[in-house]
VEXDREN-2710 file (C-alpha; in Angstrom, 1 decimal):
% VEXDREN-2710
k/r/px/py/pz
1/MET/62.8/-62.9/65.3
2/GLN/62.2/-64.9/68.6
3/ARG/60.8/-67.8/67.3
4/PHE/64.1/-68.0/64.4
5/ALA/66.6/-67.6/67.9
6/ALA/64.5/-70.4/69.1
7/LEU/65.3/-72.6/66.0
8/PHE/68.0/-72.1/65.4
9/ALA/69.3/-73.1/68.9
10/ALA/67.3/-76.4/68.7
11/LEU/69.0/-77.2/65.7
12/MET/72.1/-76.5/67.4
13/LEU/71.4/-78.7/70.4
14/PRO/73.0/-82.4/68.5
15/SER/76.3/-80.7/67.8
16/LEU/75.9/-79.6/72.1
17/ALA/78.8/-82.6/74.3
18/TRP/76.5/-82.7/77.1
19/ALA/78.6/-83.9/79.8
20/GLY/76.4/-87.0/81.7
21/ASP/77.2/-90.2/84.4
22/LEU/78.2/-93.8/82.9
23/VAL/77.3/-96.5/85.0
24/VAL/79.6/-99.8/83.5
25/SER/78.5/-103.0/85.5
26/VAL/80.6/-106.2/85.5
27/ARG/80.3/-109.3/86.1
28/THR/81.6/-112.7/85.4
29/PRO/79.4/-115.4/83.1
30/ALA/78.1/-116.2/86.2
31/GLY/76.7/-113.0/87.5
32/LYS/78.9/-112.2/90.2
33/PRO/80.2/-109.1/90.2
34/VAL/83.2/-108.2/89.8
35/ALA/85.4/-105.6/91.6
36/ASP/88.6/-103.6/91.3
37/ALA/88.1/-103.4/87.4
38/VAL/89.5/-100.3/86.4
39/VAL/87.1/-98.6/83.1
40/MET/88.4/-96.1/81.1
41/LEU/86.8/-93.7/78.6
42/GLU/88.7/-92.8/75.1
43/ALA/86.7/-90.0/73.2
44/ARG/88.2/-88.6/70.6
45/GLY/88.0/-84.9/69.9
46/ALA/86.8/-84.2/73.2
47/ALA/89.6/-82.7/76.6
48/GLY/88.3/-82.6/80.2
49/LYS/88.3/-80.1/81.9
50/GLY/91.7/-78.8/82.8
51/PRO/94.3/-81.0/84.8
52/ILE/93.1/-84.7/85.7
53/ARG/91.9/-84.5/88.8
54/PHE/89.9/-87.4/91.2
55/ALA/88.2/-87.6/94.5
56/TRP/89.1/-90.6/96.6
57/PRO/93.2/-89.8/97.6
58/TYR/96.5/-90.9/95.8
59/ARG/97.3/-93.3/98.8
60/MET/98.2/-97.2/99.0
61/ALA/98.7/-98.1/102.3
62/GLN/100.2/-101.3/104.0
63/LYS/98.1/-101.9/106.8
64/ASN/97.7/-106.1/108.3
65/MET/99.7/-107.1/106.1
66/GLN/97.9/-106.0/103.1
67/PHE/98.0/-103.1/100.4
68/ALA/95.3/-101.1/100.2
69/PRO/93.4/-100.1/98.0
70/PHE/93.8/-103.5/96.5
71/VAL/94.2/-101.2/93.1
72/LEU/94.5/-97.7/92.3
73/VAL/93.4/-95.3/89.7
74/VAL/95.3/-92.0/89.2
75/PRO/96.6/-89.9/86.4
76/VAL/99.9/-89.3/84.8
77/GLY/102.0/-87.2/86.6
78/ALA/100.0/-87.7/90.6
79/GLU/102.4/-88.3/93.0
80/VAL/101.3/-91.8/95.9
81/SER/101.8/-91.9/99.2
82/PHE/103.1/-95.4/101.0
83/PRO/102.1/-94.7/104.7
84/ASN/103.7/-98.3/106.4
85/LEU/100.5/-99.0/109.7
86/ASP/102.0/-102.1/110.2
87/VAL/104.3/-102.4/112.6
88/VAL/106.7/-104.9/111.1
89/LEU/108.8/-103.4/108.4
90/HIS/107.9/-103.8/104.8
91/HIS/110.2/-102.8/101.2
92/VAL/108.0/-102.0/98.5
93/TYR/108.9/-101.9/95.3
94/SER/108.1/-102.3/91.3
95/PHE/109.3/-103.4/88.2
96/SER/106.8/-102.8/85.7
97/PRO/108.4/-100.4/83.4
98/ALA/106.0/-98.0/83.2
99/LYS/107.3/-97.2/86.6
100/THR/109.7/-98.5/88.7
101/PHE/110.1/-97.8/92.0
102/GLU/112.4/-99.2/95.5
103/LEU/111.0/-97.9/98.6
104/LYS/113.7/-99.9/101.3
105/LEU/113.0/-100.6/104.1
106/TYR/111.0/-98.3/106.9
107/GLY/108.4/-98.5/109.6
108/HIS/104.7/-97.4/111.4
109/ASP/104.0/-95.0/111.1
110/GLU/106.1/-93.2/108.6
111/THR/105.5/-92.7/105.2
112/ARG/106.9/-92.8/101.3
113/ARG/105.7/-90.9/97.9
114/VAL/105.8/-91.8/94.2
115/ARG/105.6/-89.7/91.6
116/PHE/103.8/-91.8/88.9
117/ASP/105.3/-90.3/85.1
118/LYS/103.9/-93.0/82.3
119/PRO/100.6/-94.2/82.0
120/GLY/100.2/-98.2/82.4
121/VAL/100.7/-100.9/84.8
122/VAL/102.3/-100.9/87.9
123/ALA/101.9/-103.8/89.9
124/VAL/103.1/-103.4/93.6
125/GLY/105.4/-105.9/96.0
126/CYS/106.9/-105.8/99.6
127/ASN/110.6/-107.5/99.1
128/ILE/109.7/-108.9/102.8
129/HIS/106.2/-110.5/103.0
130/ASP/105.6/-112.1/99.5
131/GLY/101.3/-112.1/100.2
132/MET/102.1/-108.6/100.0
133/ALA/100.4/-107.3/96.1
134/ALA/98.4/-104.7/94.3
135/PHE/98.5/-102.6/90.9
136/VAL/98.8/-99.1/90.9
137/ARG/96.9/-98.5/87.6
138/VAL/98.5/-95.3/85.3
139/VAL/95.4/-93.6/83.1
140/ASP/95.7/-90.6/80.8
141/THR/92.5/-89.4/80.9
142/PRO/89.6/-87.9/83.0
143/TRP/87.1/-90.3/82.5
144/ALA/88.3/-93.1/84.4
145/ALA/86.7/-95.5/87.7
146/LYS/87.0/-98.2/90.2
147/THR/84.2/-100.7/90.5
148/ASP/83.0/-101.4/93.8
149/ALA/82.0/-104.5/95.9
150/ALA/78.7/-104.7/93.8
151/GLY/80.8/-104.3/90.4
152/GLU/79.8/-101.4/89.2
153/ALA/82.3/-98.1/88.3
154/ILE/80.4/-94.5/87.9
155/ILE/82.1/-92.7/85.5
156/ARG/81.8/-89.2/86.3
157/ASP/80.6/-85.5/84.0
158/ALA/81.6/-88.5/80.3
159/PRO/81.4/-87.2/77.4
160/GLU/78.3/-87.4/75.4
161/GLY/79.6/-88.2/72.4
162/ALA/80.6/-92.0/71.1
163/ALA/83.5/-92.8/72.9
164/GLN/85.7/-96.7/73.0
165/ALA/84.8/-98.3/76.7
166/VAL/88.2/-99.5/77.9
167/LEU/87.9/-102.4/80.9
168/TRP/91.3/-103.5/82.4
169/HIS/91.6/-106.3/85.3
170/PRO/95.1/-107.4/86.9
171/TYR/93.3/-111.4/86.2
172/LEU/91.4/-110.3/83.4
173/LYS/91.2/-113.1/80.9
174/ALA/92.3/-111.2/77.7
175/ALA/95.5/-110.2/76.0
176/ARG/96.6/-107.0/78.4
177/ASN/94.7/-108.3/80.4
178/GLU/91.5/-105.3/78.7
179/LEU/88.8/-106.0/77.1
180/SER/87.3/-102.7/74.8
181/LYS/83.8/-102.1/73.4
182/PRO/81.9/-98.7/72.2
183/ALA/80.1/-96.9/73.9
184/PRO/77.7/-94.9/71.4
185/ALA/76.6/-91.4/71.5
186/GLY/74.2/-91.0/74.5
187/THR/74.6/-94.2/77.1
188/THR/74.2/-93.8/80.4
189/ARG/74.9/-97.5/81.3
190/LEU/77.3/-100.3/79.7
191/THR/77.8/-103.9/80.3
192/PHE/81.0/-105.2/80.5
193/THR/80.6/-110.0/80.8
194/ALA/84.6/-110.8/82.3
195/GLU/86.4/-114.2/83.1
196/LEU/88.9/-113.8/85.5
197/ARG/92.1/-115.9/86.2
198/ARG/93.0/-117.5/89.6
199/PRO/94.9/-115.0/91.6
200/PRO/98.2/-116.4/91.6
201/VAL/99.2/-118.4/95.3
202/ARG/101.1/-116.0/97.2
203/HIS/102.9/-116.7/100.4
204/GLY/104.0/-114.2/103.8
205/GLY/106.9/-114.8/106.1
206/TYR/110.5/-112.7/106.7
END
C-alpha cells in the first residue's frame, strides 16, 4: 500500500504548479544592462494568492528636481504618495488615458496621493519644471518586477507552468514600448535584448 501511495504521488507531481523565482536579464544589443525595464508574466489558469501586493513602497518623490523613482510599478487599485522633498513648489500631473490627474502647487514636506484604478502606463510630469518626467506602470498581474542597475529583475514566486513574458520600457523601440516572448514551463532565467530610443531632451525652468 505504501509503495502504491508513493507511486501515485510521483505521478501527480508534474501536474502541480510549484512556484519559484524567475530571473530576467535585459541588455542592449551592445550588451549594456537596461535599468527601469518592467517585466510582467501572463500565465493562463494561474492566480496569485489574494490581492496583488509588492514589497516596494508605492511612492514617487520629488527630490533634487527629479521624480524618484523614474519608473514605479504598482498593482491596480494602489494609492501612490507623491511627497515633495524639494524646497520649491511642484505641480504634478498626467494626461495619460490610464490615469488623468492634477496635483496643484504644493511645497516642501507636503504629500499628495493618487489612486490608480486601471492597468496601463501613466506618464507623470511637473507643470512648472519641464525637465521632470517619470512613469507609473499599473499592472494587473502579481508577477511583475523592475530591472535594477545591473539590468536584472527577479519575479518572486512565479508560476512554474508556461507563461508569456512581457517587457516594457518607456524608451523601448517597439510597438507600445513592449516586447514579449514565451517563458516555457520550468524556466528560471530569461533574457531580453532591448534597443532603446534616446530620451527626449527636456529643459528645466519656471
